[in-house]
MDTraj code that builds the backbone (N, CA, C; nanometers):
import mdtraj as md
import numpy as np

residues = "MET ALA LYS LEU ALA LEU TRP LEU VAL CYS ARG SER CYS GLY ARG GLU PHE ASP THR ARG LEU ARG LEU ASP ARG LYS SER PHE GLU ARG GLY THR LEU ALA ALA ASN TYR HIS THR CYS PRO TYR CYS GLY GLU ARG LEU THR TYR LYS LYS ALA GLU TYR LEU THR ARG GLU ARG".split()
xyz = np.array([
    [2.2899, 0.8464, -0.3434],
    [2.2688, 0.7326, -0.2561],
    [2.1211, 0.6949, -0.2578],
    [2.0923, 0.5671, -0.2726],
    [1.9544, 0.5184, -0.2782],
    [1.8877, 0.5286, -0.1414],
    [1.7616, 0.5518, -0.1458],
    [1.6826, 0.5564, -0.0230],
    [1.6153, 0.4219, -0.0027],
    [1.5967, 0.3876, 0.1230],
    [1.5217, 0.2687, 0.1587],
    [1.3811, 0.3105, 0.1968],
    [1.2822, 0.2424, 0.1418],
    [1.1433, 0.2615, 0.1823],
    [1.1171, 0.1597, 0.2924],
    [1.0587, 0.2042, 0.4020],
    [1.0315, 0.1154, 0.5148],
    [0.8852, 0.0709, 0.5128],
    [0.8656, -0.0583, 0.5073],
    [0.7336, -0.1193, 0.5061],
    [0.7172, -0.2030, 0.6314],
    [0.5932, -0.2330, 0.6658],
    [0.5616, -0.3177, 0.7800],
    [0.4526, -0.4171, 0.7422],
    [0.4440, -0.5237, 0.8200],
    [0.3318, -0.6157, 0.8125],
    [0.2492, -0.5895, 0.9378],
    [0.1246, -0.5507, 0.9183],
    [0.0363, -0.5214, 1.0322],
    [0.0177, -0.6477, 1.1151],
    [0.0366, -0.6343, 1.2458],
    [0.0201, -0.7490, 1.3351],
    [-0.1268, -0.7832, 1.3582],
    [-0.2173, -0.6930, 1.3233],
    [-0.3602, -0.7212, 1.3414],
    [-0.4220, -0.7908, 1.2208],
    [-0.3996, -0.7361, 1.1017],
    [-0.4656, -0.7921, 0.9826],
    [-0.3701, -0.8681, 0.8904],
    [-0.2373, -0.8554, 0.9122],
    [-0.1406, -0.9310, 0.8338],
    [-0.1061, -0.8747, 0.6980],
    [-0.1543, -0.7546, 0.6662],
    [-0.1257, -0.6951, 0.5357],
    [-0.0034, -0.6045, 0.5422],
    [0.0743, -0.6032, 0.4340],
    [0.1915, -0.5150, 0.4253],
    [0.1459, -0.3740, 0.3916],
    [0.2156, -0.2757, 0.4503],
    [0.1867, -0.1365, 0.4141],
    [0.3129, -0.0522, 0.4212],
    [0.3141, 0.0514, 0.3403],
    [0.4246, 0.1462, 0.3325],
    [0.4110, 0.2468, 0.4461],
    [0.5156, 0.2609, 0.5267],
    [0.5111, 0.3565, 0.6376],
    [0.5360, 0.4995, 0.5901],
    [0.5826, 0.5131, 0.4675],
    [0.6210, 0.6409, 0.4057],
    [0.7492, 0.6986, 0.4650],
    [0.8186, 0.6194, 0.5476],
    [0.9497, 0.6604, 0.5984],
    [1.0548, 0.6229, 0.4950],
    [1.1508, 0.7141, 0.4731],
    [1.2599, 0.6900, 0.3784],
    [1.3910, 0.7250, 0.4468],
    [1.4866, 0.6344, 0.4406],
    [1.6185, 0.6553, 0.5005],
    [1.7236, 0.5999, 0.4064],
    [1.8442, 0.6549, 0.4149],
    [1.9533, 0.5907, 0.3424],
    [1.9962, 0.4706, 0.4259],
    [2.0630, 0.3744, 0.3638],
    [2.0988, 0.2491, 0.4310],
    [2.1821, 0.2726, 0.5572],
    [2.2780, 0.3643, 0.5503],
    [2.3652, 0.3905, 0.6651],
    [2.2840, 0.4412, 0.7848],
    [2.1915, 0.5313, 0.7613],
    [2.1071, 0.5839, 0.8695],
    [2.0194, 0.4743, 0.9277],
    [1.9666, 0.3876, 0.8416],
    [1.8833, 0.2782, 0.8889],
    [1.9651, 0.1831, 0.9765],
    [2.0844, 0.1498, 0.9312],
    [2.1685, 0.0570, 1.0063],
    [2.2128, 0.1140, 1.1408],
    [2.2356, 0.2441, 1.1473],
    [2.2799, 0.3084, 1.2719],
    [2.1658, 0.3412, 1.3670],
    [2.0480, 0.3662, 1.3116],
    [1.9347, 0.4097, 1.3935],
    [1.8784, 0.2999, 1.4809],
    [1.8104, 0.3407, 1.5878],
    [1.7499, 0.2436, 1.6779],
    [1.6067, 0.2092, 1.6363],
    [1.5325, 0.3064, 1.5895],
    [1.3945, 0.2864, 1.5443],
    [1.3141, 0.2011, 1.6412],
    [1.3148, 0.2393, 1.7655],
    [1.2421, 0.1655, 1.8694],
    [1.1111, 0.2359, 1.9018],
    [1.0084, 0.1580, 1.9226],
    [0.8765, 0.2078, 1.9662],
    [0.8201, 0.3155, 1.8744],
    [0.8173, 0.2860, 1.7456],
    [0.7560, 0.3774, 1.6482],
    [0.6107, 0.3382, 1.6269],
    [0.5219, 0.4355, 1.6366],
    [0.3796, 0.4105, 1.6152],
    [0.3465, 0.4241, 1.4676],
    [0.2684, 0.3299, 1.4173],
    [0.2180, 0.3365, 1.2800],
    [0.0741, 0.2888, 1.2808],
    [-0.0083, 0.3512, 1.1955],
    [-0.1475, 0.3120, 1.1815],
    [-0.1637, 0.2385, 1.0494],
    [-0.2175, 0.1194, 1.0556],
    [-0.2399, 0.0401, 0.9355],
    [-0.3486, 0.1063, 0.8515],
    [-0.3221, 0.1295, 0.7226],
    [-0.4227, 0.1924, 0.6376],
    [-0.5389, 0.0988, 0.6033],
    [-0.5266, -0.0280, 0.6318],
    [-0.6298, -0.1251, 0.5978],
    [-0.7274, -0.1498, 0.7120],
    [-0.6754, -0.1735, 0.8328],
    [-0.7648, -0.2038, 0.9454],
    [-0.7743, -0.0903, 1.0471],
    [-0.6843, 0.0096, 1.0371],
    [-0.6893, 0.1245, 1.1267],
    [-0.6228, 0.1037, 1.2616],
    [-0.5660, -0.0134, 1.2852],
    [-0.5002, -0.0425, 1.4124],
    [-0.3710, 0.0381, 1.4249],
    [-0.3526, 0.1047, 1.5385],
    [-0.2315, 0.1831, 1.5664],
    [-0.1466, 0.1061, 1.6658],
    [-0.0295, 0.0603, 1.6204],
    [0.0571, -0.0217, 1.7037],
    [0.2004, 0.0312, 1.6998],
    [0.2815, -0.0140, 1.7952],
    [0.4233, 0.0206, 1.7938],
    [0.5008, -0.0921, 1.7260],
    [0.6071, -0.0527, 1.6580],
    [0.6908, -0.1490, 1.5865],
    [0.8370, -0.1224, 1.6177],
    [0.9163, -0.2309, 1.6182],
    [1.0598, -0.2227, 1.6422],
    [1.1348, -0.2306, 1.5095],
    [1.2604, -0.1949, 1.5125],
    [1.3440, -0.1952, 1.3929],
    [1.3430, -0.3305, 1.3216],
    [1.3479, -0.4377, 1.3949],
    [1.3520, -0.5715, 1.3362],
    [1.2265, -0.6055, 1.2550],
    [1.1186, -0.5328, 1.2774],
    [0.9935, -0.5609, 1.2070],
    [0.9831, -0.4892, 1.0717],
    [1.0711, -0.3922, 1.0458],
    [1.0633, -0.3183, 0.9200],
    [1.1135, -0.4023, 0.8036],
    [1.0444, -0.3940, 0.6934],
    [1.0896, -0.4521, 0.5669],
    [1.1470, -0.3371, 0.4857],
    [1.2631, -0.3558, 0.4269],
    [1.3249, -0.2483, 0.3503],
    [1.3163, -0.2765, 0.2016],
    [1.2885, -0.1727, 0.1266],
    [1.2820, -0.1815, -0.0192],
    [1.3612, -0.0667, -0.0776],
    [1.4497, -0.0979, -0.1710],
    [1.5322, 0.0051, -0.2366],
    [1.4417, 0.0958, -0.3214],
    [1.4692, 0.2242, -0.3184],
    [1.3952, 0.3222, -0.3990],
    [1.4881, 0.3843, -0.4972],
])
top = md.Topology()
chain = top.add_chain()
for i, resn in enumerate(residues, 1):
    res = top.add_residue(resn, chain, resSeq=i)
    for name in ("N", "CA", "C"):
        top.add_atom(name, md.element.get_by_symbol(name[0]), res)
traj = md.Trajectory(xyz[None], top)
């Protein structure tokens, strides 16, 4: 089963970054993924993100 790589767009600087989280599609669809903290590797801003904000990429 393919893994999904979860990416985000930083709300501070607008750049996409890899969160390094990997899930299979079924787990992603079932999970809530609410209030997850991530630090942008470009600007250093640490913010919370919701499931709807994740970009998924097949691995």
